[in-house]
N, C-alpha and C positions, 0 to 999 in steps of 0.2 A: 504494500500500500504506500501511497505517497501523500504526505501531509502538505496541503497547498498553502495554508495559512497557519503559522504557529500562534499559540496563545500565551500571553504573559501568565506565568505560573503564579497562582495566588498563594498566600500563606496557608499552610496546611492546618487542619483543625486543631492539632495538638498545640501549635504555636498560638492560635487564637485563644484557646482555653487558658494557656499559661499566661498570656497577656492579660486576660480578664482577671484571673485569680491574683496576679501580681498587683493589678490596679486596686484590688480590694484588700491588699496586704494579707492574703491568705496563704496557707501552706500549699505547695504544689505536689507534695509527695503522693497524694491520693489520686492524681490525675492518671487515667489509664493510657496506655500506649495507643496510638492511632490504629484503629482496625483497618487493615488494608483490604479494600474491596477487590473483587475479582477483576482481572484485566479485561475480561470479556463480559458483555451484557448478555441477556437472553437472546438478543438479536445477532449474536456471533460477531459483534463489532466492538472494538476496544472503546472504553470510556475516554472522553476527554479528561485532561487533568482536572478541570473544574468539576467534573462528575465523580471523580474518585474521592474527593474530599466531601464526606457525608456526615450527617449527624447520626449518632447512635444512642441506644439506650444506655450504654456504658458511660458515654459522655454526660448524659443527663443525670445519671446516678452520681457521677463525680461532682457535678455542681451541687446536687442535693445534699451531699455529705460534706460540703465545704461550709465553713462557718457563715451563718446568717444568709444562706442562699437557697433554702428550701422553697421559698416563695417563687424566686425566679425559675427554679427548676420546674415547678408546677406549671408556670406560665408557658414554658417552651417544650413541655413534655409531649410525647406522642399520645398519651392517654389523658383523658380529661373527665371532669365530674359530670356525670350524665344528668344529675339534677339541675345543674346550672344550664346545661344545653337545653333541657326541656323547658325551663323557665324562659329562656331567651328565645325559644322557637316561636313564641306568640307575641314577641315584642319587636322593638327596633334594634338595630345594631348600636352598640355602644358608641357614644358621640362625645366629642370634646365638651367639657363642662359637666358631664354626668359624673356621679360619685364613683362609678366603676371604671372611668377612663384612667389609664395608667398615669401614675404620678411621674413627675420629671425624673425622679430618682430611678424609677423603673426603666424609663427610656434610656437613661444614662447607662444603666447596667446592661440593657439589651444592646446598646451600641458597643460597649466593651466586649460583649460576647461575640459580636459580629466583627471584632477587630477594627472598629472605627468605620464600619460600612453603612451606618445609619445617617441619612441626610435629612436635615430639617428643611422643609420646603420653603423656598423663597420664590414667589411668583416671578416668572421670567420678565414681566414688564414692570416690576416694582421700581427700577431706576427712573421711571417716568413720573414718579409720585413722591410727595413728602409723606412718609409713614412713620408711625411710632415703632412698628415691628421691624421694619427693614431699612430704616434710615432715610436721610434726605434725598431729594431728587438729584440725579446725576445727569446733567444735560447732555454730556458727551456720550455716555453709555446709552441713554434713551435714543438719541439721534441715530447711533449705530444700529441699535436694535430695530427701530422702525424701518430703517433702510434694508434690513435683512430679514424682516419678519415673514416674507413670502418665500424664503429659501429653505429647503428641506433641512440642512444641517443645523439651523437655528433651533429647531424643535427636536431633532434626533438626539442632539448632544446635551439636552436639558433633561434632568431626571423626571420631570412632571409635566412639561408643556405638551399640549396637543395641537395638531395642525388646523383644527376647525374650532376656534375658541367660543363660538356661540353655544356649543354643547357643554362647555365649562361653566357657562353662565355669564360670560363677558364681565367678570368682576374685576379684572385688572388688564385692560387693553393697552396695547403698545401705541402711544400717541405722543408725538413730539411736542404738542401744545395741549396742556390741560389747565382747566380753571383751578383756582385756589381751593375750591371745595370738591374737586374730583377725588374719588376714592379708589383705593386698591385693596382688595380683600382676598383671602385664600379661596373663596368660592368652592369649586369642586376639585381643586388641587388636593392631593393627599397631604395629610399633616406631616408625615414623614415618608421617606422612600428608602428602601434598601438597595444600595448599589451592589448588585449581585456579581460575585466572582467565583461562586462555588454553589454546588447543590445544597450544602449545609446552610448557606445564607437563605436560600428559598425555604428550606425545611423549617428553620427558625422562624421566619416570617409567617409561614402558613400556620405553624403551631401556635404562635402568639395570637394571631388574628382569630383563629378558631377558639382557643381557650378563653380569650377575653371578649369574644363576640364582636370583634372590630371588622368593619368592612375592609375588604381586600381588593386591590386592583392591580393589574399587570400591564406594564408598558415596555415596549421596545423603542420604536421611533415616534409613536404618537400619530401615525398615519391611520387615522380611524375617523370615518365620517360621522359616527353616532356618539362619540365620546366615551367608548367603553373602557378606555385606559385612564379615566379620571373618576373621582367620586368624593364628595364632601365627607370629611371626618374619617378618611380611610388611611390605611397603611399601603404604600405602593411597593411593588416589586419591579425594579428596573433591570431588565435583562440585556440591555443594549451592549454591554461589554463582553458578552459571551460570543466572541467572534471566530471561534475555531471552525475550520473546514478541512475535512479529510476526503481525499478521492481514492476510490477503490477501483482499479481497472477491471477487476473480476471479483464479484461478490456472490456467494451462494447463500441464499436466505429464503426459506419457506417456498421453495419451488422456483424462485427467481435466480437466474445465473447471468450476470452481466455487469456492466459498469454502474457505479453508484457513488453518491456523496453522503457523508454524514455532515450535518449543517447545524451549527450552534444557534441558540435562540436569538442572538443579537445580530445575526447576519442579514443584510438587506438583499433585495433581489439583484441589484446591480453587482454587489460583491460576489454573489454566487454565479452570475452570468460570466464575470471575469474569470472565476476559477474554472468554469466549464470550458471557456475558450482556451485557457492555458492547457487544458487536458484534451483538447480536440473532440469535445462532446457538447451536447446541449442539455438543458434542463427546462422544466416547465415552470415559468415564473410570470410575474406581473408586468404591466406596462409602466407603472410608476417606479422609478429607481429606488425610492426610499421605503418601499413596503417591506415590513418585517416578514421574511419568508416563512419561518417555522411557526409563527403565531397566527394572527387573524387571517392572513392570506391563505395559507394551505388549510388551516382549520375551518375556513369559511368556504372551501371548495376550490377556489383559485382559477378564475378564467385567465387564459393565456393566449398570446399570439401564435403559439404552436398547437393550439387545440385542434386544428384541422388534421394534424398528424397524430397526436397522442392523447387528446381529450383534456380532462381537468387535471390540475396540479395535484389535487388530493388523491387521484387515482394512482399516482406514481409513488406514494408514501409506502415504505416497507416496514418502518418501526419508529416509535417515539420513545424517548426517555422523558419521564414526566414525574413531577412531585404531585401526589394526589392529596385530597382534602384531609386525610389522616396524617399527612406529613411524610408518608413513605415514598421512597424513590423506586419506581418500577419501570419495566420495559413493557410497552404496549405494542403487540405485533399480532400476526395471524395465529400465533401459537401461545401467546402470553397476554393475559388481560385483554381478551379478544373483544369484549363489549366496549371497553374503553378505546381500543384501537379503531373499531368501527366508527365510534362517535367522533373521535378526533379528526377523522378524514371527512370534513364537511359539516360537522355539527355546530360550528361556531366557536370562536376564540373566547378565552377568559371564562369558560363555563365548566370545564371538566377537570382541570388541573393546570399546573404550570409546566409547560414543555421546556426542557433544557436543550434538546436536540432532536432532529428528525433525520432518518435515513431515507433517501429517495433514489429512485432509478435515474440514471443518466441515459441519454439517447444519442444516436449517431449525429455527428455534425451535419448541418444542412446549409445549402445555399439559399439565398433569399433575394427576390426582386422587390424593391420598395418603390411605390409610385404615389404621386400627389397631383391634384389639379383642383381648379375652382371654376365652376360654371355660374353664370348669372343671367337674369332676364333683363339686365340693364347695364349700361356703361356710363359712368359719370352721372348716375342718377337718372339717366334717360332710358326709358324702356325701349329695347330694340327687338324684343321677341315677345310674343304673347304669353300671358300667364299659362294659358292652356297648353301651348307647345312645350313650355318649360316643364310643366308637371307631367306631360307625356314622356319626356325623357327620363324624369325621375322615376316614373312608374316602370319603365323598362328595366331600370337598374334594380328596383324592388323585385320585379318578377324573376330576376336572375339570381336571387339569393341562393336557392338550392343548388344551382349549377356552380356558383362560386364556392360554396362550402364543400361541395363534392370534390372540387379541385384543390382542397386543402388551404384555401386562402381565408383571410381575416381582414376586416377593414374597420376604420373608425372615422366617421365623418359627421358634419353638421349640416342641417338645413336651416338657414337663417331667413327670417322675414323682417327686414329692416325698413321701417316706414313704407311698407307695401312692396318693397323690392326684394325678390327672392334670390338666394344663392345656394349653391351646393358645393360645400367646401370639404373636399376629400383630404383630411389631414394625413391619413396613413392607409394605404392599400398595401398589406403585408402578404407576400406570396412566397411561402417556403417551397422549395424544390422547383421553382419556376425561373426560367430565363426571361429576359426582356421580350424575346420573340413569343414564347409560350404565353406570357401574360397578355401581350397584345392580342393574340389569337383568342384568348378567353374573353377579353373585354370588347372585342370587335363589334358584336351586335349593339352594344350600348353606344360606342363612339360613332358607329355608322348612323344611329338614330340622332345623336347630337348634331352630326353634320347635316343630315337631311332636314332637321327641324331648325337649322340655323341658330342653335344655341351658342351664345358667345362664351369663350373662355376669358375669365378675368385673370386667371393664372394658368398658363398652358400645362398640359400633362408633362410630367417629367418622371422617368423611370430610371432607377439605378440598380445594377446587379451587384450583389455581394457574395463572395465565395463562402462566407461563414456567417453564423447568426449574429454575433456580437456587433460587428460594424453596422449591420442593418438595423439592429435594435437601437444603437446609439444615434443613427440618423433619424429614426422614427420617433423615439421617446427619450433616450438617455440623457440628452442635453436640453430637453424642453422644460420650460417653466410650467408647472401645473398650478391651477388656481387653488391656493390654500393660504392659511393665515388670515383669512378674512371672516367677517361676521355680517355679511350683507345678503345672504340667501340661504335657502334650505334645499337639499338634494332629494331626488327620488328617481326610481327607475322601473322598468318592466321587462320581463322576459316573454318573448313572443314565440309560441310553439309552431312546429313545422306544419301542423294541421291547417294553419291559416294560409298556407301555400298549396297544400295538396288538394284542398277542396275549393273549386272555382268560386262557389258562392261565398265561402268564408274569405277568400282573397278579396272579393269586392267589398266586403265589410271592412277588412283590414285596410284597404286602400282608401276608402272613404274616411275612415277614422284618422288615417295618416294625413290626408289633405286638410281635414278639420283642425288637427293639431297645428299644422303649419300655418293655416290661415288665421288661427287665433293668436299667432305670434309666440307660442310657447317655446321655451328652450327645447332643443331637439338634437341630441347627439346620439348617433346610431352606430352599432357594431353589427356586421353580418358575421355570424359564427354559429357553428352547430357542433359542440364538443361531443355530444352523445356519450357513449361509454366504450371507447375504442380499446380499453384495456380489460373490459369485462370485470370491472371492480365491484365488489360488494361493500359499499360504505354509505356514509350519511349524506353524500352530495344530493342536493335537492332534486326531486324528480322533474322540477321545472327546467333545470339545466340539462337533464337527459333529453328533454323534449324540444329544447330551444333551437330556433332557426335565426333569431335575432335578439338583440338586447339593446334597449335604448335608455339614455339618461335624460333627465329633465331637472328643472329646478323651479322654485317659487319665483314670483316677481322680486326684483331687487328691492332692498330697503336700506335706509341709512345705517351706518355703523352704530349710531346712537339712537336707533329706532326705539319707539315705545313698545310696551307689551302689546298694546292694541294693534300696532302696525305689524309686529311679528306674527301675532295670532291670525291676522287677516291674510298675510302672505302664506302661512301654513295652511289655512283653509283653502286658498286658491290652489296650492300645490296638490292637496289631497282630493279636493272635490272637482276642480276644473281640469287640472293637468292629468291626474292619474285615474280618477273614477271612470272616465269613458273607456280606458284601456282594461280596467278590471272587468268591466261589463262584457267585453268581447273575448277576454283571455282569462277566465277564472281558473283557479287552481284545479278545479274539478275537470277542466278540459286541457290541462297541461301548462297553463300559464303560471306566473309567479313573479318574484322579485328577488334580486341579488342582495343578500343580507348585508354585504359590506359597503354598499353605496346607496343605501335605501333611505326612504323617508322614515324618520325615527318614530313617527306616530302613525305608521301604516296600520290601518284598522284590522286587516286580516293577516297579521304578520306570521302567525303560526303556520297556516297553510301556504302562504305566499313565500315565506323565507325557507321553509323546511320541507314543504310538500308532503309526500306520503311517509316521510321518515319521522315526522314529529313524535308520534306516540312511542315509537321504539326509543327515540332519543330521550324522551321524558323518563321512561323506565330506567334507562341507563344512568341518567342524572341522579335519580333517587337512589340508585344502587351505589354509585361511586362518590356521591356527595350528599348524604342523607340530611345533613344539617345546614345545607346552603352556605358553605364557606365561600363559594364562588358565585358572584352575581355579575351579569352583564345585561345592560338594557337590551330588550328584545331577544335575549338569550333563552335557552331552554329553561322552563320553569320560572322565568322572571315575572310572570303575571301574578305570582304569589307575593310580590313585593311592589312597593311604590316609593317614589321620591317625594318627601314632604319638605318643600322649600319654596323660595320665591317663584312666582309665576312669570315666566318670560314669554308666554304665548306659544312655546314649543317645549317638549320634554328636554330638560337638561339634567346634569348630574349634581347640580348645586342644591343639596338638601339631604336631610337625614333619610337613611334607607330603613323602611319599616315594613312589617307584614301588612298586607292589605286588610282593611277593615278592622284594624286593631288600634 
């Protein structure tokens, strides 16, 4: 095997325990020797160094028998008092200010036990404000922050910041100019976050949160549209520094024999793409470079520009290393913890455990032709072709979706209606295994129609052939700026099933709804893709993805960054009722439709069936089995309807509030 990216070795557990005990002026003679975990996991793959450093009952026992530390040992132990759990099962999570919230001395001891890995949250935008908690305004830092707030690394490298601050509650926005009475509060940022460098760190955090009934959230990069990696009054687990990647040219595992990667929880899609290119293979990953691969992406199913070749990213998962709700570190695979393995492949992130790594198949390197163009029915604001003819051309492209997905291609484009002028902006036509000539032949019926109808190009078609995947990806998405870091709109999406194309009557309904959406001026970004189930995987990927022929994204009307609750509520209503409801009506989950849970409307009314499809009931049973006391909560996650956020009303669901059992 070849290690592609080495990991900074963290202090081993024994050193952490000695440091802790020394800090408390206690004898260290009772500290046990570190238990060396096996070199191999149940998945026949070596642990990363970070995974070999684990919490054990022996270590807990050593803490318990040290002077004055029995309380701390109980708080981080694997076992806990069932009476406390049952009492808390019908109440809210412990919240700052509650009598049961850990005292500062407990947090200090916990930090010592972590070897200094506990971070007190400072809101990323606090330099833009005068605050009692975080100090005076720093004009220079604030200016630099506001200039970089829409750049991925700004949020990736912060332990608690998320990329869509509206779901944090907008309680501390990055603004170069603020009034003297402007405020910055913690909102839904975690109170503390554990800077993870070992499995033991995660186990300690999970055990403390479970035993103290504290809300727990997990963050890698913060690339989450719904705010799942934030939560008021919570303890955060920050996995971003688990950056190890190992390549296996030939791995035998549960019937698979071929190349594979083991990927740490902090690795981003772009980092894994680069590792794959270096080893002359490809992997199934996201279009946005900052997406955390092993977390919400692959656990949410993972649509990918290579779906025409290999399907969904979750289908390629062979094993997960994961800390479960009881604090244990297990391997989930086809032969170990099989229910958990099934759920982690598509059942949603932040719901079943904390993944420290995932083993995934790698695939042969592929060439790609990348193409872009823009069509309009106007030039310089003057209409030069009829609306009817423009839509005729667009319809021909729509009719070709099955042909294009059968040809293994994938696209992402927008239809804009700007003051009545229409445009068709193909941002990315991604064609794996195609040359420029074969792509031209595939698209010839469409471009022949464009020519016959005299549709003008506002940007001519340009195609580029790449011999390997990574350069094509970089041209298509790797260097692009994605809209993030703003709080001026709300997202939504819909998965459109193949049946809308195979039945002529349904296609007419589909096309009429498409035209109505365009004419209403709603935001309309569209992918043609049909991942199906090319690897014949049995997992939790939504049945809507298995049926999909297309996927579109939309958003609410824009509103000001300082919008009122009423303005945001109205925008949310328009998104749900005007933008999305007409599509729900023609593509219900019962007929193969649905919604992609990672880029969805947070208040989607039918989220159970639309996000999870036929898999929901089995996922719920698995959730109750592996997390019976709801240690893990994620908004719109499995079983989340048993909980509610009690906090300020922003007009849309945010994570800024106490997490409580519903109806209690």
